[in-house]
C-alpha positions as CSV (number, residue, x, y, z in Angstrom):
1,M,-17.3,-33.3,-27.8
2,T,-17.1,-29.3,-27.1
3,H,-13.6,-28.2,-25.3
4,P,-14.2,-25.3,-22.8
5,D,-11.8,-22.6,-24.3
6,P,-9.7,-22.4,-21.3
7,T,-8.5,-18.2,-21.2
8,T,-12.3,-17.7,-21.0
9,R,-14.5,-16.8,-17.7
10,P,-17.0,-19.9,-17.1
11,P,-20.3,-18.3,-15.6
12,A,-20.5,-16.2,-12.6
13,F,-21.4,-17.8,-9.8
14,A,-24.8,-17.0,-7.9
15,P,-24.6,-14.9,-4.7
16,I,-23.3,-16.7,-1.8
17,A,-26.6,-16.3,-0.1
18,Q,-28.6,-17.7,-2.8
19,L,-25.8,-20.8,-3.1
20,A,-26.9,-21.3,0.5
21,R,-30.4,-21.1,-0.1
22,D,-30.2,-23.9,-3.7
23,L,-28.4,-26.3,-0.6
24,R,-31.0,-26.1,1.3
25,S,-34.1,-26.4,-0.8
26,G,-32.2,-29.2,-2.6
27,A,-32.0,-27.5,-5.7
28,T,-28.6,-28.1,-5.6
29,S,-26.1,-30.2,-3.5
30,S,-22.5,-29.5,-1.5
31,V,-20.7,-32.0,-3.8
32,A,-22.3,-31.0,-7.2
33,L,-21.1,-27.3,-6.2
34,T,-17.6,-28.8,-5.1
35,R,-17.6,-30.9,-8.2
36,E,-18.0,-27.7,-9.9
37,C,-15.5,-25.7,-8.7
38,L,-13.0,-28.6,-9.4
39,R,-14.4,-28.8,-12.9
40,R,-13.5,-25.2,-13.8
41,I,-10.5,-25.4,-12.1
42,A,-9.2,-28.6,-14.0
43,A,-10.9,-26.7,-17.2
44,H,-9.5,-23.1,-17.0
45,D,-6.7,-22.3,-14.3
46,G,-3.8,-24.4,-16.7
47,H,-4.6,-20.5,-18.5
48,F,-5.4,-18.6,-15.2
49,K,-2.3,-20.6,-12.8
50,S,-4.7,-19.6,-9.9
51,F,-3.8,-22.5,-7.8
52,I,-1.1,-23.9,-6.0
53,A,-2.4,-27.4,-4.9
54,V,-6.4,-28.6,-5.4
55,Y,-7.2,-30.7,-2.9
56,E,-10.0,-33.1,-4.4
57,P,-11.0,-36.5,-2.2
58,E,-10.9,-33.8,0.8
59,A,-12.7,-31.6,-0.8
60,L,-15.5,-33.9,-1.7
61,A,-15.1,-35.4,1.6
62,A,-16.1,-32.2,3.0
63,A,-18.8,-31.6,0.8
64,A,-20.2,-34.9,1.3
65,L,-20.5,-34.3,5.4
66,A,-22.1,-31.1,4.2
67,D,-24.6,-32.8,2.6
68,K,-25.2,-35.3,5.3
69,E,-25.4,-32.7,8.1
70,L,-27.9,-30.4,5.9
71,G,-30.2,-33.5,5.4
72,A,-29.9,-34.4,9.0
73,G,-30.9,-31.0,10.4
74,R,-27.6,-29.5,11.1
75,D,-27.0,-26.2,9.7
76,R,-23.6,-24.4,10.2
77,G,-25.0,-21.4,8.9
78,P,-24.7,-19.6,5.3
79,L,-21.3,-20.6,4.4
80,H,-22.0,-24.6,5.2
81,G,-21.4,-26.6,1.9
82,I,-20.0,-23.5,-0.2
83,P,-16.3,-23.9,-1.8
84,V,-13.1,-21.8,-0.7
85,A,-9.8,-21.2,-1.4
86,L,-6.9,-20.5,0.7
87,K,-3.9,-18.5,-0.1
88,D,-0.6,-20.6,0.5
89,L,0.2,-18.6,3.5
90,V,-2.9,-20.3,6.0
91,N,-2.2,-23.7,7.6
92,I,-3.9,-26.6,6.7
93,E,-2.8,-30.4,8.4
94,G,-0.7,-32.4,7.0
95,K,0.2,-30.0,4.2
96,P,2.7,-27.9,3.0
97,T,2.8,-23.5,3.8
98,T,4.8,-22.4,1.0
99,A,4.3,-18.5,1.5
100,G,5.1,-18.2,-2.3
101,S,8.6,-19.8,-1.5
102,P,10.4,-23.0,-3.3
103,L,12.6,-22.7,-0.1
104,L,9.8,-23.6,2.1
105,A,8.5,-26.2,0.2
106,D,8.6,-29.1,3.2
107,N,7.2,-26.7,5.9
108,I,4.1,-29.1,6.3
109,A,1.9,-27.8,8.9
110,R,1.5,-29.1,12.2
111,Q,-2.3,-28.2,12.9
112,D,-5.0,-26.3,11.3
113,A,-4.9,-22.5,11.1
114,D,-7.5,-20.6,13.4
115,I,-9.5,-19.2,10.2
116,V,-9.4,-22.9,8.7
117,R,-10.7,-24.2,11.9
118,R,-13.1,-21.5,11.9
119,I,-14.1,-22.3,8.1
120,V,-14.3,-25.9,9.0
121,E,-17.0,-24.6,11.9
122,A,-18.7,-23.1,9.6
123,G,-19.1,-25.8,7.3
124,G,-17.4,-24.6,4.6
125,V,-15.2,-26.8,1.9
126,I,-11.6,-25.6,1.1
127,V,-10.7,-26.5,-2.1
128,G,-7.3,-25.9,-2.3
129,K,-4.3,-23.2,-2.3
130,T,-4.0,-20.5,-4.2
131,H,-0.2,-18.5,-5.5
132,M,0.8,-15.3,-4.4
133,V,3.7,-13.2,-4.0
134,Q,6.9,-14.8,-2.2
135,L,6.7,-14.0,1.3
136,A,4.0,-11.9,0.5
137,L,6.6,-9.5,0.1
138,G,5.0,-7.5,-3.0
139,A,2.0,-5.8,-4.4
140,W,2.6,-6.6,-8.6
141,G,0.9,-10.2,-8.0
142,T,4.3,-11.2,-10.0
143,N,6.6,-14.6,-8.6
144,S,9.3,-16.0,-10.6
145,H,9.9,-19.2,-9.3
146,M,6.3,-20.6,-8.3
147,D,4.2,-18.9,-10.8
148,T,2.4,-15.6,-11.7
149,P,-1.4,-16.0,-11.7
150,R,-3.0,-14.4,-14.5
151,N,-5.6,-11.8,-14.3
152,P,-8.6,-12.4,-16.3
153,A,-9.8,-8.6,-16.8
154,G,-8.7,-6.2,-19.6
155,R,-8.6,-7.3,-23.3
156,A,-7.9,-10.9,-23.8
157,A,-4.2,-9.7,-25.7
158,D,-3.0,-8.2,-22.8
159,T,-1.5,-10.1,-19.8
160,L,-2.1,-7.7,-16.9
161,A,-0.5,-8.0,-13.2
162,P,-3.1,-9.5,-11.0
163,G,-1.8,-7.3,-8.3
164,G,-0.5,-8.9,-5.0
165,S,0.6,-10.7,-2.3
166,S,-3.0,-12.4,-2.7
167,S,-2.6,-13.0,-6.6
168,G,-4.1,-15.9,-6.8
169,S,-7.0,-15.5,-4.6
170,A,-7.8,-12.9,-6.3
171,V,-7.8,-14.5,-9.8
172,A,-9.6,-17.8,-8.6
173,V,-12.5,-15.3,-7.5
174,A,-12.0,-13.2,-10.5
175,A,-12.1,-16.1,-13.0
176,H,-14.8,-17.9,-11.7
177,L,-13.1,-20.7,-10.3
178,V,-14.8,-20.5,-6.7
179,P,-17.0,-18.0,-5.3
180,W,-14.5,-16.7,-2.5
181,A,-11.1,-16.9,-0.8
182,I,-9.3,-16.0,1.8
183,G,-6.1,-13.6,1.3
184,S,-3.9,-11.3,3.7
185,D,-3.2,-8.1,4.0
186,T,0.0,-5.6,5.1
187,G,-0.3,-2.5,2.6
188,G,-2.6,-4.1,0.3
189,S,-2.4,-7.0,-0.6
190,V,-5.9,-8.0,-0.4
191,R,-7.2,-4.4,-2.0
192,V,-4.6,-4.3,-4.9
193,P,-5.4,-7.3,-6.2
194,A,-9.5,-6.7,-5.8
195,A,-9.0,-3.6,-7.7
196,F,-6.7,-5.0,-10.4
197,C,-8.8,-7.9,-11.1
198,G,-12.6,-6.1,-11.0
199,I,-13.6,-8.0,-8.1
200,V,-14.2,-6.5,-4.1
201,G,-11.8,-7.2,-1.7
202,F,-11.9,-6.5,2.1
203,K,-9.4,-6.1,4.7
204,P,-10.8,-6.1,8.1
205,T,-9.2,-4.7,11.8
206,I,-6.2,-6.6,12.1
207,D,-7.7,-9.7,14.6
208,A,-10.8,-9.5,13.0
209,L,-10.5,-12.5,11.4
210,P,-7.8,-15.0,13.4
211,R,-4.0,-15.2,12.7
212,G,-3.0,-18.2,14.4
213,G,-1.4,-20.4,12.2
214,V,-0.7,-18.2,9.1
215,Y,2.7,-17.6,7.9
216,P,3.6,-13.6,9.1
217,L,5.4,-10.8,7.0
218,S,4.3,-8.3,9.9
219,E,3.0,-8.9,13.0
220,S,1.8,-5.2,13.4
221,L,0.7,-4.5,10.4
222,D,-1.1,-8.3,8.7
223,S,-4.7,-8.9,8.3
224,L,-6.4,-11.8,6.5
225,G,-8.8,-10.6,4.2
226,L,-12.0,-11.9,2.0
227,L,-12.0,-11.8,-2.0
228,V,-15.1,-12.2,-3.2
229,S,-17.4,-10.7,-6.2
230,S,-19.6,-8.5,-4.2
231,V,-20.0,-6.3,-0.6
232,E,-23.1,-9.0,0.3
233,D,-20.5,-11.8,-0.1
234,A,-17.8,-9.9,2.1
235,R,-20.6,-9.6,4.8
236,L,-22.2,-13.0,4.7
237,C,-18.5,-14.5,4.8
238,F,-17.1,-11.8,7.3
239,E,-20.1,-12.7,10.0
240,A,-19.8,-15.9,9.6
241,L,-16.4,-16.0,10.5
242,A,-15.3,-12.8,12.4
243,S,-13.8,-12.1,16.1
244,L,-15.8,-9.0,16.2
245,P,-19.6,-8.9,17.3
246,A,-21.9,-7.6,15.3
247,A,-22.6,-3.9,15.5
248,S,-24.9,-2.8,17.1
249,P,-28.0,-0.3,14.6
250,D,-26.4,2.8,13.9
251,A,-27.7,5.4,16.3
252,N,-27.0,8.5,14.0
253,P,-28.4,7.7,10.5
254,K,-26.9,11.1,8.8
255,A,-23.7,10.4,10.3
256,S,-23.7,7.3,7.7
257,R,-24.0,9.3,5.0
258,R,-21.4,11.4,5.9
259,I,-18.0,10.3,3.8
260,G,-14.3,11.9,4.0
261,V,-12.7,12.5,0.6
262,L,-9.6,13.8,-0.4
263,E,-8.3,17.1,-1.2
264,A,-6.8,17.8,-4.6
265,D,-3.7,17.9,-3.8
266,E,-3.6,14.3,-2.1
267,L,-5.1,12.8,-5.0
268,A,-1.8,13.4,-7.2
269,P,-0.5,11.3,-8.8
270,L,-3.5,9.8,-10.5
271,A,-3.7,8.1,-14.1
272,P,-6.0,10.1,-15.7
273,A,-8.7,7.4,-16.3
274,V,-8.4,7.0,-12.5
275,A,-9.0,10.5,-12.1
276,R,-11.9,11.0,-13.9
277,N,-13.9,7.7,-13.2
278,H,-12.7,8.9,-9.0
279,A,-14.3,12.1,-9.9
280,L,-17.5,10.7,-11.1
281,S,-17.7,7.9,-8.4
282,L,-17.9,10.9,-5.7
283,Q,-20.4,12.6,-7.8
284,R,-22.6,9.7,-8.3
285,L,-22.6,9.1,-4.4
286,E,-23.8,12.6,-4.2
287,E,-26.5,12.2,-6.3
288,A,-27.6,9.5,-4.2
289,G,-27.5,11.7,-0.8
290,F,-24.1,11.2,1.0
291,S,-22.9,14.2,2.0
292,L,-19.0,14.4,0.8
293,V,-16.7,16.0,3.4
294,P,-13.0,17.2,2.7
295,F,-10.7,15.3,5.0
296,R,-7.0,14.9,5.7
297,F,-4.7,12.0,7.1
298,P,-2.7,13.0,9.9
299,A,0.4,13.1,7.6
300,P,0.6,13.4,3.7
301,L,0.3,10.1,2.4
302,A,3.9,9.7,1.0
303,A,5.0,10.3,4.4
304,F,3.4,6.9,5.3
305,K,5.9,4.8,3.7
306,A,9.1,5.5,5.6
307,P,7.3,4.1,8.7
308,T,5.4,1.5,7.4
309,N,8.3,0.4,5.4
310,A,10.6,0.0,8.4
311,I,8.2,-1.9,10.9
312,M,6.7,-4.1,7.2
313,I,10.5,-5.2,6.4
314,A,11.9,-5.4,10.2
315,E,9.3,-7.8,10.9
316,G,9.5,-9.2,7.7
317,A,13.4,-10.3,8.1
318,W,12.5,-11.1,11.6
319,V,10.3,-14.3,10.5
320,N,12.6,-14.6,6.9
321,D,16.1,-13.6,8.1
322,R,17.1,-17.6,7.7
323,L,16.3,-17.9,4.0
324,L,18.7,-15.3,3.2
325,D,22.0,-16.9,4.2
326,D,22.4,-19.0,0.4
327,P,22.6,-15.9,-2.3
328,E,22.3,-18.5,-4.9
329,A,18.9,-19.7,-3.0
330,P,15.9,-18.9,-5.5
331,M,14.3,-15.8,-4.3
332,D,12.6,-13.0,-6.0
333,P,15.3,-10.2,-7.3
334,S,12.0,-8.3,-6.0
335,V,12.1,-9.8,-2.6
336,R,15.6,-10.6,-1.9
337,P,16.9,-6.9,-1.3
338,R,14.1,-6.1,0.6
339,L,15.2,-8.2,3.5
340,I,18.9,-7.7,3.0
341,A,18.6,-4.0,3.7
342,A,16.2,-4.7,6.3
343,R,19.0,-5.9,8.2
344,A,20.1,-2.0,8.6
345,T,17.1,-0.9,10.5
346,T,17.8,0.1,13.8
347,A,15.7,-0.6,16.6
348,V,15.2,3.2,16.9
349,Q,14.0,3.7,13.9
350,Y,11.7,0.8,14.5
351,L,10.5,2.2,18.0
352,E,10.0,5.7,16.3
353,A,7.8,4.5,13.5
354,Q,5.8,2.6,16.0
355,A,5.6,5.0,18.4
356,T,4.5,7.2,15.3
357,A,1.7,4.8,13.8
358,A,0.4,5.1,17.2
359,R,0.2,8.9,17.3
360,W,-1.4,8.9,14.1
361,Q,-4.2,6.1,14.7
362,Q,-5.4,8.7,17.3
363,A,-5.4,11.6,15.5
364,F,-7.3,10.1,12.7
365,A,-9.8,8.6,15.2
366,A,-9.8,12.1,16.8
367,E,-10.6,13.7,13.1
368,M,-13.2,10.9,12.3
369,D,-15.3,11.8,15.4
370,R,-14.9,15.8,14.9
371,L,-16.2,15.7,11.2
372,G,-18.6,12.7,12.4
373,L,-17.6,10.6,9.5
374,S,-18.7,6.7,9.1
375,A,-16.2,6.1,6.0
376,I,-13.5,7.6,3.9
377,A,-13.8,7.4,0.0
378,M,-10.3,7.2,-1.7
379,P,-9.0,5.4,-5.1
380,T,-7.9,1.8,-4.2
381,T,-4.7,2.4,-6.5
382,A,-3.1,4.9,-8.5
383,M,-3.5,3.0,-12.2
384,T,-4.9,0.6,-13.8
385,A,-3.3,-3.0,-14.0
386,P,-0.4,-2.9,-16.0
387,R,1.1,-5.3,-18.5
388,L,3.3,-8.0,-16.5
389,E,6.4,-6.7,-18.5
390,D,5.7,-3.0,-18.0
391,I,5.9,-3.5,-14.1
392,D,8.4,-1.4,-12.0
393,H,9.5,-3.6,-9.2
394,D,11.4,-0.5,-7.7
395,L,7.8,0.9,-7.3
396,A,4.5,-0.6,-5.7
397,P,0.4,0.3,-5.9
398,V,0.1,0.9,-2.4
399,H,0.2,4.5,-1.8
400,F,-3.7,5.0,-0.9
401,T,-3.6,1.3,0.2
402,R,-0.6,1.4,2.9
403,P,-1.8,3.6,5.5
404,I,-4.8,1.9,5.9
405,N,-2.2,-0.8,7.6
406,L,-0.4,1.9,9.6
407,L,-3.1,3.0,11.3
408,A,-4.9,-0.5,11.6
409,L,-8.2,0.4,10.2
410,C,-10.6,-1.7,8.2
411,G,-10.8,-1.0,4.6
412,I,-12.9,-2.6,1.3
413,A,-12.0,-1.9,-2.4
414,L,-15.4,-2.2,-4.4
415,P,-15.2,-2.6,-8.7
416,A,-15.8,1.3,-9.9
417,G,-15.7,1.2,-13.2
418,Q,-13.2,0.8,-16.3
419,D,-10.3,2.5,-18.1
420,E,-10.6,2.8,-22.0
421,D,-8.7,-0.8,-22.7
422,Q,-11.2,-2.5,-20.3
423,R,-9.1,-2.8,-17.3
424,P,-10.8,-2.5,-13.4
425,I,-11.1,0.6,-11.5
426,G,-11.4,0.3,-7.8
427,L,-12.7,2.7,-5.2
428,Q,-11.5,2.0,-1.6
429,L,-13.8,3.2,1.5
430,V,-11.8,3.5,4.6
431,G,-13.6,2.8,8.3
432,R,-12.4,3.1,12.1
433,A,-10.3,0.1,13.6
434,G,-13.3,-2.5,15.0
435,D,-15.8,-0.7,12.7
436,D,-16.1,-3.5,10.7
437,H,-19.8,-4.1,10.1
438,A,-20.4,-0.6,9.8
439,L,-17.7,-0.2,6.8
440,L,-19.2,-3.1,5.3
441,G,-22.9,-1.2,5.4
442,V,-21.8,1.9,4.0
443,A,-20.1,-0.1,1.8
444,S,-23.1,-2.0,0.2
445,A,-24.9,1.7,-0.1
446,V,-22.2,3.2,-2.0
447,G,-21.8,0.1,-4.4
448,S,-25.7,0.5,-4.8
449,A,-24.9,4.1,-6.0
450,L,-22.3,2.9,-8.0
451,N,-24.1,0.0,-9.4
452,E,-21.1,-2.2,-8.4
453,S,-20.4,-3.3,-11.4
454,P,-20.2,-0.7,-14.8
455,A,-20.3,-4.0,-17.6
456,P,-22.6,-6.3,-18.2
457,A,-22.2,-9.2,-15.4
458,P,-22.2,-12.5,-16.5
459,E,-25.2,-14.6,-16.3
460,P,-24.8,-16.4,-12.6
461,C,-24.3,-19.9,-12.5
462,S,-26.3,-21.5,-9.5
463,V,-24.9,-24.9,-10.3
């Protein structure tokens, strides 16, 4: 009997829309699809370490119910019978929500989070929960106490940072263990791991996906988001779960082809391979008929760090301050100092940061309107995924993602190429607050212009 190599990714899943068609045609069943996910997790996740918990009996029961309902003519929509994984800050009744910390091992959820209810109502099948950075406070994806997922991208000899804090959700999708996953994003925690792992990461407008029952980091900045294999999968999942109504068709087709781009001084410093790739991506967009318009944010991107940190760390400390009392308690050395430092944040600093955010949000919207832009195109990260041993925890790969949270915008990371070591490079598109559906439309066109993935894709597995 031949056993699979656990270090090698299994075949990619077919697009979610195709899986949905296969379920309805009888070409497969939700039970078969769920069993395939569970088989892949059992065979490969010992290496990839994306899951903290797998709920096999519950998943198979949900899949059997999904098949029974489809057989009886009850169709809950495109996610009906499709397996999904959840970042372990989303409550599932009766299950622990650790938020990546052993200090919360006994934090048993009393009821389902709102997003879980939405998934269940849509017929989705939850197969388990994924690893994450402790308390969602970090963008490299490491966790010294609960485990660090292994990025499946790059050369096999490298052990690359998966990106965080939604590390396990990104790896579970990139390693083809599940078709899609839920993450969260406070300063880049969906988009950074998507870029590092070579998949699509969509950060919707705050509360476009409901946050009730999700362990918070920052009430002002948190968004739930999607880790998927394509823009079309992101659109399908978002439309099935979102609080926002679908947008009306764009009344100005020319505006949808106008994209803002950063001027040269705001693109520094980029790693050489990322800089070359970004220039090539913009060239491809121009060749595809997009109009590229110089754009400046309301302040230099570096200026977003101070107000974002003042809000995020102050709110994160309010949530987690009780965990800091025991200096011997297991807390990542990159997390504890940031929360302790937050105790020194004054009310004046916090309120000034909130006022700055509100002022810049208005300025951003006005400039988008003045220029008639549908989106901004910019790098997702300034570098590709480093090796785990090369990480500098005093820095964070959020220079280009952090402003999107402070401005309360929607953003999506698309795979846009690779460096010489086969490490993925991401292109980020940013849209106005509430324009999530429009941004997904632009992202679909941009993805087509970029051919979405520059590397040959594995043969899809429809199960």
